[in-house]
N, C-alpha and C positions, 0 to 999 in steps of 0.2 A: 504493500500500500504506500501512498505518497502523501504529499502535503495537502492534497484536496480533502483528505479525511479530517483535518483539523476543523475545517468549516462544517463538515457533516456532523461531527461529534458535538458541535455547539448548537446545531439546529434542533428545533423542537421535534423530537422523534417519537412522541407518544409512548414513552417507555412504560411498560407494564410490570407490575411488581412480581408476577409469577410467570411471565412469558418465557418460552424456551428460545426465543429469538433475541440474541444479545443486542445491546445498544448500537454497536458499530454496524452490524449487518442491517439492522432496522433502518438506520440512517441512510445507508447505501440504497436500500430498496425504495425508500421514500423518495430519494433523489432521482432515481430512475423513473418512478411513477410521475413525479412532477415534470421531468423532462418530456415524457410522453404527452402529458396534458398540455404543456406549454406549446408543443409543436402544433396543437390544434386550437391555439388561442384565437377566439373569434375576431378580434380587432386586426391582427396580422393576416389572418386568412382572408378576411374581406378586403383589406388594403391591397393585397396582391392580385385581386380578381375583380376590381370594380368595372362594371360595364360602362360603355359610353353613354352619357346623358342623352335622352331623346329630345325631339322637337316638341313633343306634346307632354302629357302627364307622366309622372313616375308613381307607380302604385307598388307598395311592398306587401307581400303576403308571406306567411310562413307557419311552420308547425314543427314541434319537436321539443325535447327537453332543453335544448340550448337555443331555441328560437328567439327568446327575448334578448339574450346576450348578442346574438347575431344581428337582431334588429337595431339595438343600440349602437353597435359597432358600425353598421351601415349608415345610419342617419348622421353619425358623428363625422363621416367622411364624404357624404354626398353633398355636392355643391349647388344643387338646384332644389326647388320645393318638391316635397313628396307627401304622400299619405299612405295609409295602409293598416293592416290588421294581422297580428300573429297570435298563435295560441301555444302555451307551454303548460307544463305540469304544475299543479298546485305547489306553491312554495318556491318555484323556479323563476318567478317573474322579477324583472328589474325595470326601473322607470325609463320610459322613452318620451321624447318631446313631441314628435310628429306621428309616431306609429302607435296605434292602440294595442296594448298587450292584454290578452285574455288568458285565463287559466281554466284548466279542466282536469278530469281524472285520468290517471294512467296507473296500471295497464288495462283497466276495465273502463270502457267509455261511460259517460254520464250526460245529463241534460245540458250541462255547461259546455261540453264538447260539441253537442249538436247545435247549440246557439252560436258557438264560435265558427263552426262550419258555415252556417247561414250568413254570418257577418263577412266571412272571407269571400264567399260567393258573391255577396252584394258588392264587395269592393272591386270586383273585376267586371262588373256589368257596364255596358254602353261605352266601351273603349274603342279607340280608332287605331289605324295603322301607325299613326304618329306617336302613340303611347307606348310606354315600357312597363311591363310587369316584372318585378324581381321577386322570385320565390326563394325563400330561405328555408331549406329543408334539412332536417337532421333526425336522428333516431328518436323513436317515441311518437312520431307524428301519426302513425296508423291509429292508435287508440284515441288520440286527441282530435281526430277528424271524422267522427261518425256522421254519416249521411246516407241512410238506407235507400236503396233503389225501390221504385214501384210501390207495392203495398207492404214492403218490409218495414219493421219498426226499430226504434232504438233498442228495445229489449232483444230483438233478433241479433243486433250487433253485439250486445252484451253477452248473449249466449254463445255467439260465434267466437268471440275473443276468449271466453272462459274455456271452451272446448279446445281451442288451438293451444292455449297456454298449458293445458293439462296433457297435451298429446305427446310432447317430446319431439315434435317435428322441428326441423331447422327453420330459422327466420325466413329463408327464401320461400319455403313452402307456405308458411303462415301468411306472408305478405301476398303471395300469388293468389291465395284463396280469399283474403280480405278484399282484394280488388274486384273480385267477381260480384260481390254484393253491394258495392259502394257507388254512390252517385257522384263522388268527388275524387276518388283515387284512380290509379291506372291511367292518368293523363286527362281525365274528364275535366279537372279544374282548368287546365290549359285551354281546352276546347271552349270553355265558357269565356275565357279572356280574349279569344280571337275576335278581331284581326290584330290586336296588339301583339307586339313581340314579347315573348316570355323568356327571360334568362333565369335559369335555376342554378343556384349556388348550393352545393351539397356538402354536408359534413357526413361522410360515410361511416356507418356503424355495421355494415354487412360484409361478410366474407366475400372477397373477390371484387368489392367496390362497384357492383352493378347499381348505378344511380336509380334505376327503375324500382329497385327493391327497397330503397330507403324511404321510410314512412309510406310504403306502398305506392310511391311515385305519383303524387297528385297532379304533377305537371309533366310527367314523362309517360308516354304511351307504353302499355304492356303488350308483350307478344304472347301472353298465356291464353290459350284458347279454352273454351268451355270444356272441350273433351279432355284436354290435358289437366285441367283443374279437377275433373272427376277422377282421373287416374291417380292424382296425388293423394286424394282421400283414401283410395284403396291401397296404394303403396305404403302409406304411413299408418294405415288402420286408424284413421281419425274418426272419433265418434261425433259425427255432425248432429246438431239438433235436427229432429225429424222434419220440422217445418222448412228449415233451410236446405236440407238434402232434397226434399221434394221440389222446392222452388228452383234449385240449381238444375234439376233434371228436365223440368218442363218449360223453363223460360228461355227463349231463343237468344236473348240479348247477349252480346259478347263485349269484351273490352276493346277500346280503340286500338287501331293498328298504326304502325309507324309510318305507313304511306299516306295517312290522312293529311290533306293539304293544310289543315289548320296548324300543323306542327312545323311547317317548312322553314320558317324564319327563327324558330326557337333555338336556344343554346343551353347546354348543360355543362357545368364545370364542377369537378370534385375539388373542393378547396382544402379539405383535411380528411385524413383517413388513418386507419390502424397502421398501414404500412409506413406512412410518414412518421407516425408517432413512435413506432418501434425502432425506426432508424435513428430518431433523436435520442431515445433511451440508450441505444447501443453506443452512440457517440459520447454520451454522458458517462457511461461505464468506462469507456476508453480513457476519458479525462481523469477519472478516479484512479485508474490503474488496473482495471479488471477486464480481461478480454470478454467480449460478448458474442453470442451466436443467436441469430434470429431463426427459430425453427420454422415458423410460418405465421402469416397474418390472416390465414384463411381457415383456421381449425374449427371444425364443427363436430357435433356428436354429443353423446350422453356425458355430462360433466364428470361423473365418477369414473367412467371408462377412459376418457381422455386423460384424466389425472394418473391412471395406472400407467399409461404410455409414457408420460413425463417422468414418473417415478422410476420406470425401467431405465430410461436414458440417464437420469441422475445417478442411479445405482452403478451402471456400467462405467460412468466417468469416475465415480468415487473409488471403485475397486480396481479399474484397469486403465484409467486415463485414456479412454476411447469412448466415443468417436472424437472427443475433444479433451485436451489435457487440462488439468486443474492449474490454477483457479480459473473458473469460467462462470458466466451468468447466462442462463438460457432464457431467451425472451420469446414470447409467443402471443398471438392475438386471435381474434375471430369471435365466434359466439357459440358457446356450448349450450346444451339444453338439459332440463330435468323433467323426466316423466314422473309426475306426481302419483304416489300411491298412498301417502300419509300426509298429515297436515302440520308438520313441524314448522319452525321459523327458519328462514334463510333464503338463499338464492343460489344461482348457478355457480357463482364464484366461491362462496363459502363452502358449497357442497364439493366443488373441485378441491378446495384446500383440505377438507376433512378426508376425502378419499386419498389425496396425496400423502397426508399424515400416516394413514394406515398402510398404503402400498410402499411408502418410503421409510417405514419405521426403522430407526437406528442408523439410517443413512445420514452422513453429516452435511445437511443442506439447510439453508434458510430461504424462505420464499415469501413473496407478496402476490396475492391473487385478488384482483379488484376490477370493478367496472369503472371506466373512465368518467361516467356521468355521476359517480359517487353514490348511486343507489343500487343495491344488489338484492333483487327479489322483494320480499315482503317487509323488510326492516329498513332502518336509516343508515346502515353501514354500507360502504362500497365493496367490502370484501374482508379478507383476513390475512394476518401473518401466520406462517406455519413452518415447522421444522421437523426433522426426523425424530425429535423427542416429544412432539405434541401429543401423540396417542398415548405414550407412556405416562406423560404428565396428567392427562385426563383420567387415566385409570387410578393414579395415585390420589386423585381428588374424589374418587368414588363414582366416576362417570364411566359409561360403557360406550366408547367411540363407535363400535360397529352398530350398536342399537341406535345411536344418534344419527348415523348416516342412513340407516334403513328407514328411519322416521322423517328424513329430510329436515333434521333439526340441527343443522350445522351452526346456525347463529348461536344457539345455546352452548354448543361445544366451545366456540371461541370466546364467547362472553365469560364463561367459567374461568378460562385461563388468561383472560385479559388481552386477547390478540385480535379483537375486532379492529378493523381499519375504517375510520370515519373522518375523511379529510374535509367534509363540508362541500358545498356546491362548487363544481369545477367550471361551469359555464360551457361545457362542450360534451361530446359523446362520440368516441371512436371505438366503442365496444370494449371487450375484455382486455385486460393487461395482466400478463403473468411474467414474473421474474423469479427464477430459481437460481440461487447463488450456491456454488459448490466450491469450498475452499481447497 
């Protein structure tokens, strides 16, 4: 290690009295997380991607957990008058001067989200070719923009989201299905804004950075056909609410296609992503004096199973210095899933961490597993710190880590040992962040 650690050791490292992750490692892991989040800073991301002002009006719309921060960053840097509406999760709002910021429920839609969708639709009515619509889109927007098609209801969208969240299907599958039932997703919002030009600035939280998948692409046309959507339900054994399953089978309407002329002038720019954030974390590790390896920014799958794969790599490194020599920090991103069978507290990142603790028991590693938007599942933490001693420590305190994992009660596990990670609002969302440090 080098002189950079002097600063890290003096930083607020959320030291826990009974944690198995020592202060130095914890400070390093926090520094890497902060580097990843900073790489997706809304102000800098917007600054580098401002569109050209139009001859007519500028209307800003947006949805997602970081939509308010993006809106404030945009209006601070825009040089001509503008108006607009964005929606974010309750508690994630920040004040804007010219853009209305609304809040709604996430991950299950509510009436406030329905009202926000209506106000956003109203904002893009009666525009001309001289006008510009800037869409600020980031993760979480799917739940925040409920707008059921035809005779469907808000309750139908609530039931849909509940079924999808419980299914264990990857985010790409969930968003493909959400678009089938929505009057605002899968490019339909951009169609409403026609003939104005729509420039979509995307903070990607999906593996592979397909912008049409972020928030179910309200301004980006979907290529998912009705037939393919039905096949996804079968492939992933998704228990669809009967009313929605019947509607999907008998309703001929499909999602917009990319050849639609209303999209001809539109532009889409990914301004921040997991890949860029992992690269920033790797560079920060290098500055600290620890080699870093990015495994992938596109990892999907059941959280507890993906954790076993990471644990196997950490074990091989610890025992045999392969495929990477020690010391090294393994970085990865993407979005894992949890197929719910019990109702404990926690989310996919803390579940990953608990499975990592079990699969990597006694391996000398320290890790931080967290969501970059600072909310992991049902609670207020972003994730958790974990080490090869975490499972042993839980048992010494009378806890059963295997039972906690089976009950999806990972929040309780890391609360007991003081290893919950709660950094507060980050203002962005580029999905999961995992850093495993092997000395």
